[in-house]
Every structure is written in structure tokens, then in C-alpha cells.
C-alpha positions, 0 to 999 in steps of 0.5 A: 339862336345859339347861346354864343351868338346871343352873347355876341349880339348882347356885346354888340348892342352894348358896344353900340350904346357906348358909341352914342353921342353925349348930349348935356341938357342944362335947363332950370325946368325939370319937366322940359329937360325930361321931355327933351330926354325922352325925345333924345334917349333912343339915339343919344346918351343924355345927361341933365342939369337943372343949374349952371353950377351943377353943369360946370361941375359935371363938365369939369369931369366929363365931356359932351358932344353937344350942350343944349343950354337954356338961355334964361336961368336963375343964377348963371344965365345962358350967355354967362354959362356959354362963356364959362363953358368955353373956358373949360379945356374939354368943352372949349370946342363943344357945340353949344345951342341955346334953347329958349322960349324968348323971342329971337330978338331977345336972344340975339341981343343977350348973346351979343351983350352977355357972352363976352364975345362967345356966340352959340352954335345955334338956337332952338325955340321951345315951341319946336315940334319933336320931329323938327327937333330931332332933325335939327340935332344932328346938324350940330354934331 
């Protein structure tokens, strides 16, 4: 391979990496965020936050293509965060998916009562397998 074609390949690879969709994961469990990051990082740019406040600060300066949001966190919980995310100009139309270990009924009840009328674009249960998770993510993008 010539030096010029090697440089072209490098540039093409860098360009392709910049085209990756951005996913923001918000969860108070750093171990779980790390697991999801490992699952996603080959195909997506992954950003992580362990608190709602940090995530809101990041979103005020950046834009994600998808937000994976823990339903139950200390401080701002998932439904409260969802309502705040939807008021940020660059995030108002960003799909938000709850990730949770709770029962489906608890999530539906919390969504109905706590999100000021905002409904997530979906819900992923933390018991999901890696393969099923990776199949589901593109449906939200």
C-alpha cells in the first residue's frame, strides 16, 4: 500500500467515525453505564453522565441523537429529567428511552404521573441481553 493511499484510508476512517450517531447514557450506576458503553462504542459515539444535573449541563452545549435515561435516580429521576430535556432547544426532538430495572407497571405509572405530559420514546429493561439491546437501539434513531 502506498503512503498516499494509507493516508486516504486514515482520513476516510476518521470521517466515518465522526459520522457515528451520538448516544448519551444517563444512569447513576457507573458499572451499568460502562456495560452499555462497551456494547455501543463500536457503532456509536457514547457519552455518559452519572447525574441528571451533569447531563443537563452537557446537553446545554451538545446534542445527542438518542438519550438513554435511567428511570430511577437520586436527585432528578427519569420522568423529571425527561421533562427538563424536552425544554432544551437542541434536545426537544431527541428520542429519550428509559432504561430501568423496575417493573413495567411502575414505569408506566411514573411516566403518566411524573413527566408533566412528556412520554418517553420507549423503555428498555436492564435485564435485556446484549444482542437484543443492539437490535433495539437503531429503532429509536
